[in-house]
C-alpha positions as CSV (number, residue, x, y, z in Angstrom):
1,M,-10.9,0.3,-9.0
2,H,-7.9,-0.8,-10.8
3,Y,-5.6,-3.2,-9.0
4,G,-3.1,-4.4,-12.0
5,K,-2.9,-7.6,-13.6
6,Q,-1.7,-9.9,-11.2
7,G,-4.5,-11.7,-8.7
8,S,-7.0,-9.2,-9.9
9,R,-9.8,-12.1,-9.8
10,F,-9.1,-13.5,-6.8
11,M,-7.6,-10.4,-4.6
12,A,-9.9,-7.5,-5.8
13,P,-13.1,-8.3,-3.4
14,F,-10.3,-7.7,-0.6
15,V,-8.5,-4.6,-1.7
16,E,-11.8,-3.1,-2.0
17,A,-12.8,-3.9,1.1
18,L,-9.6,-2.2,2.6
19,V,-9.3,0.4,0.3
20,G,-13.1,1.5,-0.2
21,P,-13.5,2.4,3.3
22,A,-10.1,3.7,4.3
23,V,-9.3,6.0,1.2
24,H,-10.6,9.2,-0.2
25,D,-9.9,11.8,-2.9
26,G,-7.2,13.8,-2.0
27,D,-5.5,11.3,0.6
28,D,-1.7,10.9,1.8
29,V,-1.6,7.0,2.0
30,L,0.8,4.6,3.5
31,D,0.6,0.7,2.6
32,V,2.2,-1.0,5.0
33,A,3.8,-4.4,4.2
34,C,2.9,-3.8,0.7
35,G,4.4,-6.8,-0.9
36,T,4.0,-6.1,-4.7
37,G,1.7,-3.4,-4.3
38,F,-1.8,-4.6,-5.3
39,A,-3.1,-2.7,-2.5
40,T,-0.9,0.4,-3.2
41,R,-2.1,0.9,-6.8
42,A,-5.7,0.4,-5.8
43,A,-5.3,3.4,-3.1
44,A,-3.5,5.3,-5.6
45,H,-6.6,5.0,-7.8
46,A,-9.0,6.1,-4.7
47,A,-6.8,9.0,-3.7
48,G,-6.8,10.5,-7.0
49,P,-3.9,12.6,-8.7
50,S,-4.2,15.1,-5.6
51,G,-2.9,12.1,-3.4
52,K,0.1,10.9,-2.6
53,I,0.8,7.4,-2.2
54,T,3.8,5.4,-0.5
55,G,4.0,1.6,-0.2
56,S,6.8,0.3,2.2
57,D,8.0,-3.4,3.0
58,L,10.5,-5.2,5.0
59,N,11.6,-7.7,1.8
60,P,13.7,-5.9,-0.6
61,S,12.4,-8.7,-3.8
62,M,8.9,-7.4,-2.9
63,V,9.7,-3.6,-3.3
64,A,11.6,-4.1,-6.4
65,M,8.9,-5.9,-7.6
66,A,6.6,-3.2,-6.9
67,R,8.4,-1.1,-8.6
68,S,8.9,-2.8,-11.6
69,I,4.8,-3.4,-12.2
70,R,4.2,-0.7,-14.8
71,G,0.7,0.2,-14.5
72,Q,-0.9,3.4,-15.0
73,T,-2.1,5.2,-11.5
74,P,-3.1,8.9,-11.1
75,T,0.0,9.2,-9.0
76,E,3.4,8.5,-8.7
77,I,4.3,5.8,-5.8
78,D,6.7,6.3,-3.6
79,W,8.1,2.8,-2.4
80,H,10.5,2.0,0.3
81,E,12.3,-0.8,1.9
82,A,11.4,-0.9,5.7
83,S,10.2,-2.8,8.7
84,A,6.6,-2.3,9.8
85,L,7.8,-1.4,13.5
86,D,10.5,0.7,12.4
87,L,8.9,3.2,9.6
88,P,10.8,5.9,8.4
89,F,8.0,8.3,8.7
90,S,7.2,11.1,11.0
91,D,4.0,10.1,13.5
92,R,0.6,11.6,11.6
93,S,2.4,11.9,8.2
94,F,-0.6,10.0,6.7
95,D,-4.2,10.5,6.5
96,S,-4.8,6.7,6.1
97,V,-2.7,3.7,6.7
98,I,-3.5,0.4,5.3
99,S,-1.8,-3.3,5.3
100,Q,-3.4,-5.9,3.3
101,Q,-2.2,-9.6,4.7
102,G,0.6,-8.5,6.1
103,I,0.3,-8.2,10.1
104,Q,0.5,-11.9,9.9
105,F,4.0,-11.3,8.9
106,F,5.0,-9.1,11.4
107,P,7.5,-10.6,14.0
108,E,5.8,-8.7,16.9
109,V,2.1,-8.7,15.9
110,E,0.8,-6.4,18.9
111,A,3.9,-3.8,17.8
112,G,2.4,-3.4,14.1
113,G,-1.5,-2.9,15.7
């Protein structure tokens, strides 16, 4: 998998464990609390060119950083600024939903599960 340059040595095993079983070719994927998009970009590679990838984070600086990182992914990533507790998507809009190291930052952890 391709993860981008930032943190690849440290984060790659965690991203692989998260994305590998959850994301398949052609999936529509939502990465909740995506941060700088490390797992989001890995999901884009796993879903391939027929997949649709969306990254969402509450922090506008994280979303801006994710957008600014230019990498080669097989599909365009759609970035959104939104709370994990009030996402702007319809129920069952995605085949897979992932979140790497995001849930500990939710103001109501139980609501994010």
